[in-house]
C-alpha positions as CSV (number, residue, x, y, z in Angstrom):
1,M,-9.0,-22.6,3.7
2,R,-5.6,-21.9,2.3
3,V,-4.9,-18.6,0.6
4,L,-2.2,-17.9,-1.9
5,M,-1.5,-14.2,-1.4
6,F,0.7,-12.1,-3.7
7,G,2.2,-8.8,-2.5
8,W,5.1,-6.6,-3.4
9,E,6.7,-5.8,0.0
10,F,6.7,-7.2,3.5
11,P,8.1,-5.7,6.7
12,P,10.8,-4.6,7.6
13,H,11.3,-3.9,3.8
14,I,8.5,-1.5,3.1
15,S,8.3,2.0,1.6
16,G,4.8,3.0,2.5
17,G,1.2,1.9,3.4
18,L,1.0,-1.0,1.1
19,G,3.4,-3.2,3.0
20,T,2.0,-2.1,6.3
21,A,-1.5,-2.9,5.3
22,S,-0.7,-6.3,3.7
23,Y,1.2,-7.3,6.9
24,G,-1.5,-6.1,9.2
25,L,-4.2,-8.0,7.3
26,T,-2.0,-11.2,7.2
27,K,-1.5,-11.0,11.0
28,G,-5.2,-10.6,11.5
29,M,-5.8,-13.7,9.4
30,A,-3.4,-15.6,11.5
31,T,-5.8,-15.3,14.4
32,L,-8.4,-17.2,12.5
33,D,-8.2,-21.0,12.8
34,D,-9.8,-21.7,9.5
35,L,-7.3,-19.7,7.4
36,D,-3.8,-20.5,6.3
37,V,-1.9,-17.9,4.3
38,I,1.1,-18.4,1.9
39,F,2.4,-14.9,1.3
40,V,4.6,-14.4,-1.8
41,V,6.8,-11.4,-2.5
42,P,9.2,-10.9,-5.4
43,K,12.2,-10.8,-3.1
44,A,12.6,-12.3,0.3
45,W,15.6,-10.8,2.2
46,G,15.6,-13.4,5.0
47,D,14.9,-11.1,8.0
48,E,11.1,-11.0,7.6
49,D,8.8,-11.9,10.5
50,Q,7.5,-15.4,9.6
51,S,5.9,-16.2,12.9
52,V,2.4,-15.7,11.5
53,V,2.7,-16.5,7.9
54,R,4.7,-18.7,5.5
55,L,6.6,-16.3,3.3
56,I,7.9,-17.3,-0.2
57,G,10.3,-15.1,-2.1
58,A,9.9,-15.5,-5.9
59,N,13.7,-15.0,-6.0
60,Q,14.1,-18.2,-4.1
61,V,11.9,-20.4,-6.3
62,P,13.9,-22.6,-8.8
63,V,12.2,-22.2,-12.2
64,A,14.8,-23.3,-14.7
65,F,13.3,-25.9,-17.1
66,K,10.1,-26.1,-15.0
67,K,7.1,-27.0,-17.1
68,V,3.8,-25.2,-16.4
69,L,0.5,-26.2,-17.9
70,Y,-1.9,-23.3,-18.6
71,R,-5.5,-24.4,-18.7
72,G,-8.6,-22.7,-19.9
73,F,-7.9,-22.4,-23.6
74,R,-9.3,-24.4,-26.5
75,R,-5.8,-25.7,-27.2
76,P,-3.9,-25.3,-24.0
77,L,-0.4,-23.9,-23.9
78,E,1.5,-27.1,-23.5
79,K,4.3,-25.7,-21.4
80,I,6.3,-22.7,-20.5
81,E,10.0,-23.3,-20.0
82,V,11.9,-20.8,-18.0
83,S,15.5,-21.3,-19.1
84,S,18.7,-19.4,-18.7
85,K,19.5,-19.0,-22.4
86,I,17.6,-16.1,-23.8
87,V,16.1,-12.9,-22.3
88,P,13.3,-11.5,-24.5
89,Y,11.6,-9.2,-22.0
90,I,8.3,-7.9,-23.3
91,D,5.7,-5.4,-22.1
92,P,2.7,-6.5,-20.1
93,E,0.2,-6.4,-22.9
94,D,2.3,-8.6,-25.2
95,Y,3.1,-10.9,-22.3
96,W,-0.6,-11.7,-21.7
97,K,-1.0,-12.2,-25.5
98,V,1.7,-14.8,-25.3
99,I,0.4,-16.7,-22.4
100,S,-3.1,-16.6,-23.8
101,S,-1.9,-17.9,-27.1
102,E,-3.6,-20.9,-28.6
103,V,-0.4,-22.0,-30.3
104,S,0.7,-25.2,-28.7
105,G,4.2,-25.6,-27.4
106,Y,5.4,-21.9,-27.3
107,K,8.4,-21.5,-25.0
108,L,8.5,-18.3,-23.0
109,V,12.0,-17.7,-21.7
110,V,13.5,-15.4,-19.1
111,N,16.9,-15.1,-17.6
112,T,17.8,-17.2,-14.5
113,N,21.0,-17.2,-12.4
114,N,23.3,-20.1,-11.7
115,N,20.9,-21.4,-9.0
116,G,18.1,-21.7,-11.5
117,T,16.1,-18.8,-9.9
118,V,15.1,-15.4,-11.1
119,D,16.7,-12.3,-9.7
120,F,14.5,-9.5,-8.3
121,S,15.6,-6.1,-7.0
122,G,12.6,-5.9,-4.6
123,K,12.5,-2.2,-5.3
124,Y,10.5,0.4,-7.3
125,N,13.0,1.2,-10.0
126,N,13.3,1.7,-13.8
127,N,12.8,-2.0,-14.7
128,L,9.6,-2.3,-12.7
129,M,7.6,-3.6,-15.6
130,D,10.2,-6.3,-16.3
131,E,10.0,-7.4,-12.7
132,I,6.2,-7.5,-12.8
133,N,6.4,-9.8,-15.8
134,K,9.0,-12.1,-14.1
135,Y,7.0,-12.1,-11.0
136,A,4.0,-13.4,-12.9
137,I,6.0,-16.2,-14.5
138,V,7.4,-17.4,-11.1
139,A,3.8,-17.1,-9.7
140,S,2.7,-19.7,-12.2
141,V,5.3,-22.1,-10.9
142,I,4.4,-21.4,-7.3
143,A,0.7,-22.0,-8.1
144,E,1.5,-25.3,-9.8
145,E,3.5,-26.5,-6.8
146,N,1.3,-25.5,-3.9
147,D,-2.2,-26.4,-2.8
148,F,-4.6,-23.6,-2.1
149,D,-8.3,-22.6,-2.4
150,I,-8.2,-19.0,-3.3
151,I,-5.8,-16.3,-4.7
152,H,-5.4,-12.8,-3.2
153,A,-3.3,-10.2,-5.0
154,H,-2.4,-6.8,-3.3
155,D,-2.3,-3.8,-5.6
156,W,-1.5,-3.5,-9.3
157,L,2.1,-4.7,-9.1
158,A,0.8,-8.2,-8.0
159,Y,-2.3,-8.4,-10.3
160,P,-0.4,-10.1,-13.2
161,A,1.0,-12.7,-10.7
162,G,-2.5,-13.3,-9.4
163,I,-3.9,-13.8,-12.9
164,A,-1.1,-16.2,-13.8
165,A,-1.8,-18.3,-10.7
166,M,-5.5,-18.3,-11.5
167,E,-4.8,-19.5,-15.1
168,V,-2.7,-22.3,-13.9
169,S,-4.9,-23.4,-11.0
170,G,-8.4,-22.5,-12.0
171,K,-8.9,-21.1,-8.5
172,P,-10.8,-17.8,-7.9
173,L,-8.9,-14.6,-7.7
174,V,-9.5,-11.7,-5.3
175,I,-7.7,-8.4,-6.0
176,H,-7.1,-5.8,-3.2
177,V,-7.1,-2.2,-4.4
178,H,-5.0,-0.2,-2.0
179,A,-4.7,2.7,-4.6
180,T,-5.3,3.4,-8.2
181,D,-3.3,5.3,-10.7
182,F,-5.9,8.0,-10.5
183,D,-4.8,8.6,-6.9
184,R,-1.1,8.4,-7.6
185,S,-1.1,10.6,-10.7
186,G,-3.7,13.1,-9.9
187,G,-5.8,11.9,-12.9
188,N,-3.0,11.9,-15.5
189,V,-2.9,8.1,-15.6
190,N,-0.1,5.9,-17.1
191,P,-1.9,3.8,-19.8
192,D,0.3,0.8,-19.1
193,V,-0.5,0.9,-15.4
194,Y,-4.2,1.5,-16.1
195,R,-4.2,-1.6,-18.4
196,I,-2.7,-3.8,-15.7
197,E,-5.2,-2.5,-13.2
198,K,-8.1,-3.0,-15.5
199,N,-7.0,-6.5,-16.5
200,G,-6.8,-7.5,-12.8
201,M,-10.3,-6.0,-12.1
202,D,-11.8,-7.8,-15.0
203,A,-10.2,-11.2,-14.1
204,A,-11.1,-11.1,-10.4
205,S,-14.1,-12.8,-8.9
206,K,-14.2,-10.0,-6.3
207,I,-12.5,-6.7,-5.8
208,I,-11.7,-5.4,-2.3
209,T,-11.2,-1.7,-1.9
210,V,-9.8,0.0,1.2
211,S,-12.5,2.7,1.3
212,N,-15.7,3.8,-0.4
213,L,-13.7,6.6,-2.0
214,T,-11.6,4.0,-3.8
215,R,-14.7,1.9,-4.5
216,D,-16.3,4.7,-6.4
217,I,-13.1,5.2,-8.5
218,V,-13.0,1.5,-9.4
219,I,-16.7,1.5,-10.4
220,N,-16.7,4.8,-12.3
221,K,-13.2,5.0,-13.8
222,Y,-12.7,1.3,-14.6
223,N,-16.3,0.5,-15.6
224,I,-16.7,-2.3,-13.0
225,N,-20.0,-3.7,-11.9
226,P,-20.7,-2.3,-8.4
227,G,-21.8,-5.7,-7.1
228,K,-18.3,-7.0,-7.7
229,V,-16.6,-4.3,-5.5
230,E,-16.7,-4.4,-1.7
231,T,-15.0,-2.1,0.9
232,V,-12.9,-3.5,3.7
233,Y,-11.4,-0.8,5.8
234,N,-7.8,-0.9,6.9
235,A,-6.8,-0.9,10.6
236,V,-3.7,-0.2,12.6
237,E,-1.2,-2.3,14.5
238,P,-1.2,-1.5,18.3
239,V,1.7,0.7,19.1
240,F,4.1,-0.4,21.7
241,I,6.6,2.3,22.5
242,P,10.0,0.7,23.6
243,E,10.8,1.4,27.2
244,D,14.3,2.6,26.2
245,L,12.9,5.1,23.7
246,V,13.3,8.5,25.3
247,V,11.8,11.5,23.5
248,K,13.4,14.8,24.2
249,K,12.3,17.7,22.2
250,G,15.2,19.9,23.3
251,F,13.3,23.1,22.7
252,D,10.2,24.8,24.1
253,E,8.3,25.1,20.9
254,K,5.3,23.3,19.2
255,V,5.9,20.8,16.4
256,V,3.5,20.2,13.5
257,T,4.3,17.1,11.4
258,F,3.7,15.9,7.9
259,L,4.7,12.2,7.5
260,G,4.5,10.5,4.1
261,R,5.7,10.4,0.6
262,I,6.4,13.9,-0.8
263,T,4.4,13.4,-4.0
264,L,1.4,15.0,-5.7
265,Q,-1.0,12.6,-4.1
266,K,0.0,13.5,-0.6
267,G,-0.5,17.3,-1.0
268,P,2.8,18.5,0.5
269,E,2.4,22.0,-1.1
270,Y,-0.7,22.6,0.9
271,F,1.1,21.8,4.1
272,I,3.8,24.4,3.3
273,E,1.2,27.0,2.4
274,A,-0.7,26.4,5.7
275,A,2.6,26.5,7.6
276,Y,3.3,29.9,6.2
277,K,-0.1,31.3,7.3
278,V,0.4,29.9,10.8
279,L,3.8,31.4,11.1
280,Q,2.4,34.8,10.3
281,V,0.5,34.8,13.6
282,M,2.7,32.7,16.0
283,G,6.4,32.2,16.2
284,N,6.9,29.4,18.7
285,V,6.2,26.5,16.2
286,R,8.3,24.4,13.9
287,F,7.0,22.4,10.9
288,V,8.5,19.0,9.9
289,M,8.1,17.3,6.6
290,A,9.2,13.7,7.0
291,G,9.5,11.6,3.9
292,S,11.0,11.5,0.5
293,G,9.6,11.7,-3.0
294,D,9.8,13.4,-6.4
295,M,8.5,16.7,-5.1
296,M,11.0,17.1,-2.3
297,E,13.3,19.5,-4.0
298,R,10.4,21.6,-5.2
299,M,9.0,21.8,-1.6
300,I,12.4,22.9,-0.3
301,R,12.5,25.6,-2.8
302,R,9.0,26.8,-2.0
303,A,9.8,26.9,1.8
304,A,12.9,29.0,0.9
305,S,10.9,31.4,-1.3
306,L,8.5,31.9,1.6
307,K,11.5,32.6,3.9
308,I,10.3,30.0,6.5
309,T,13.2,27.5,6.3
310,D,14.4,28.6,9.8
311,R,11.1,27.1,11.0
312,F,10.9,24.2,8.6
313,H,12.7,20.9,8.7
314,F,13.0,18.1,6.0
315,T,14.1,14.8,7.6
316,G,14.0,12.5,4.7
317,F,12.5,9.0,4.9
318,L,11.9,7.7,8.4
319,K,11.0,4.2,9.6
320,G,10.8,2.1,12.7
321,N,11.5,3.8,16.0
322,D,12.4,7.1,14.2
323,V,8.7,7.5,13.2
324,F,7.5,7.2,16.8
325,T,10.3,9.4,18.1
326,L,9.0,12.1,15.7
327,L,5.4,11.5,16.7
328,G,6.4,11.7,20.3
329,M,7.8,15.2,19.7
330,S,4.7,16.3,17.7
331,D,1.8,18.5,18.8
332,V,-0.2,18.1,15.6
333,Y,-0.1,15.6,12.8
334,I,-1.5,16.6,9.4
335,M,-2.3,14.6,6.3
336,P,-3.5,17.0,3.5
337,S,-3.8,14.3,0.8
338,V,-5.3,15.2,-2.5
339,S,-6.5,11.7,-3.0
340,E,-5.8,9.2,-0.3
341,P,-7.4,5.7,-0.7
342,F,-7.2,5.2,3.1
343,G,-4.2,6.5,5.1
344,I,-2.9,4.4,8.1
345,S,-0.4,7.0,9.4
346,P,-3.1,9.2,11.0
347,L,-4.1,6.1,13.0
348,E,-0.5,5.7,14.2
349,A,-0.4,9.3,15.2
350,M,-3.7,9.0,17.2
351,Q,-2.3,6.0,19.0
352,S,0.8,8.1,19.9
353,N,-1.4,10.7,21.5
354,V,-1.1,13.2,18.7
355,P,-4.2,15.2,17.5
356,V,-4.7,14.8,13.7
357,I,-5.9,16.9,10.9
358,I,-6.9,14.9,7.7
359,S,-8.2,15.9,4.3
360,K,-11.9,15.1,3.5
361,Q,-10.5,13.5,0.3
362,S,-9.1,10.5,2.3
363,G,-10.6,7.1,2.9
364,V,-9.7,7.2,6.6
365,A,-12.1,10.2,6.9
366,E,-14.9,7.7,6.4
367,V,-14.1,5.9,9.7
368,L,-12.8,8.6,12.0
369,T,-15.0,10.9,14.0
370,H,-12.5,12.5,16.4
371,A,-10.2,14.0,13.8
372,V,-10.3,17.5,12.3
373,K,-11.2,17.3,8.6
374,T,-10.6,20.0,6.0
375,D,-10.6,20.0,2.2
376,F,-7.0,19.5,1.0
377,W,-7.1,22.8,-0.9
378,D,-8.5,24.9,1.9
379,I,-5.2,26.1,3.4
380,D,-7.1,28.7,5.5
381,A,-9.1,26.1,7.3
382,M,-6.0,24.0,7.7
383,A,-4.1,26.8,9.2
384,D,-7.0,27.7,11.5
385,A,-7.2,24.1,12.7
386,I,-3.4,24.0,13.4
387,Y,-3.6,27.3,15.3
388,G,-6.6,26.1,17.3
389,I,-5.0,22.8,18.4
390,L,-1.7,24.5,19.3
391,N,-3.3,27.3,21.3
392,Y,-6.2,25.6,23.1
393,P,-4.9,22.8,25.2
394,D,-8.4,21.6,26.3
395,L,-9.3,21.2,22.6
396,A,-6.1,19.2,21.9
397,D,-6.7,17.0,25.0
398,M,-10.2,16.2,23.9
399,I,-9.2,15.2,20.4
400,I,-6.3,13.1,21.8
401,K,-8.5,11.3,24.4
402,D,-11.5,10.6,22.1
403,G,-9.3,9.8,19.1
404,K,-7.3,7.2,21.0
405,E,-10.4,5.5,22.2
406,E,-11.8,5.5,18.7
407,V,-8.7,4.1,17.0
408,I,-8.4,1.2,19.4
409,Q,-11.6,-0.2,17.9
410,L,-10.0,-0.3,14.4
411,K,-8.5,-3.8,14.5
412,W,-6.9,-5.9,11.8
413,D,-8.7,-8.9,13.3
414,N,-12.0,-7.4,12.2
415,S,-10.7,-6.6,8.7
416,A,-9.5,-10.2,8.4
417,K,-12.9,-11.6,9.4
418,H,-14.5,-9.5,6.7
419,V,-12.1,-10.7,4.1
420,R,-12.6,-14.3,5.2
421,D,-16.4,-13.9,4.7
422,I,-15.7,-12.7,1.2
423,Y,-13.6,-15.8,0.5
424,Y,-16.4,-18.1,1.6
425,R,-19.0,-16.3,-0.4
426,I,-16.8,-16.6,-3.5
427,I,-16.2,-20.3,-3.1
428,E,-19.8,-21.1,-2.3
429,N,-21.0,-19.2,-5.4
430,K,-18.3,-20.9,-7.5
């Protein structure tokens, strides 16, 4: 079975859990002899690992003057010509009205470069909606020129591309919900994003969610039939610490680490408040907030107002070996997320022999037994858990030992087999 898979990022060019999860699942699929994956991203940089997957960058696909037949309408759209002459960018709702038009011969045009390809930034910037539209157009060309059995689209950014490929090919669409805008916004959803998410969910033959927490949101907030939504838990790549990676703390103090985007969803303010409470009763501890995000300046100001900046460190965004260097220095890892669809970073911390504290409002809490769980808002319980782990070595050792044994069982191979089973059920039912 050949899978045409659409994502938005691929290692080493990732900014969070989406790219990590997409890559992990793809590697798991590569171990299955009956699956062949074509993975598409808006922009391929040329240094991606293609040992386990065929990677296509939408920025490398010639589209100038390509003709794409859209099927499924009473009077099919005869062709879409992507030319280099005019650039009438439109919003997602209008875009789908255009490609669903019953008017024969309409030409939708976007800008191409001298090579006949469409430029993508590959980033999350102010023209994100434009890039989503362009990605969908190129996806229709890719779907026309490749053979496959099923389409798989990761997260809302890729849903329009998946729908476009479905309309061209007539093949079933699976969408993979790694997060919803209810998670990212704290409930104050962006109507344009919600519309794209809802369109993808309605068009899909099956919806995969990364936790039951996310499954409930999809069912209740997007009015989706529960029978259409199935949970496939994420996993974690085995950690291989490089032999030349030497971790030297350089000071005889404990380290408590927050590692993630500094945004509303991740609950950074609760981490700072818990840190303040711990520092009232013990002094030989430092707190590290590793990451970047729209709340970073606000968090720096809050730490300053609490007069704990001499014990608080902001590293900025970390990746690669820097992440594991920090984990190697850490005595506690904490993820106080307000709404976390899953959360892979606690699994990486457990693999690195770090005891973890996670919020009960996270999907990963559904699969972990040997982690301390608190409500994200309960800074007293959070502070007590930090204090206990730091001051009772036997407790920390037990959490580390049992946690590492537990996380070893969370393999991407198992997630891939579950997804494969979903594919076969869809095709058989179709």
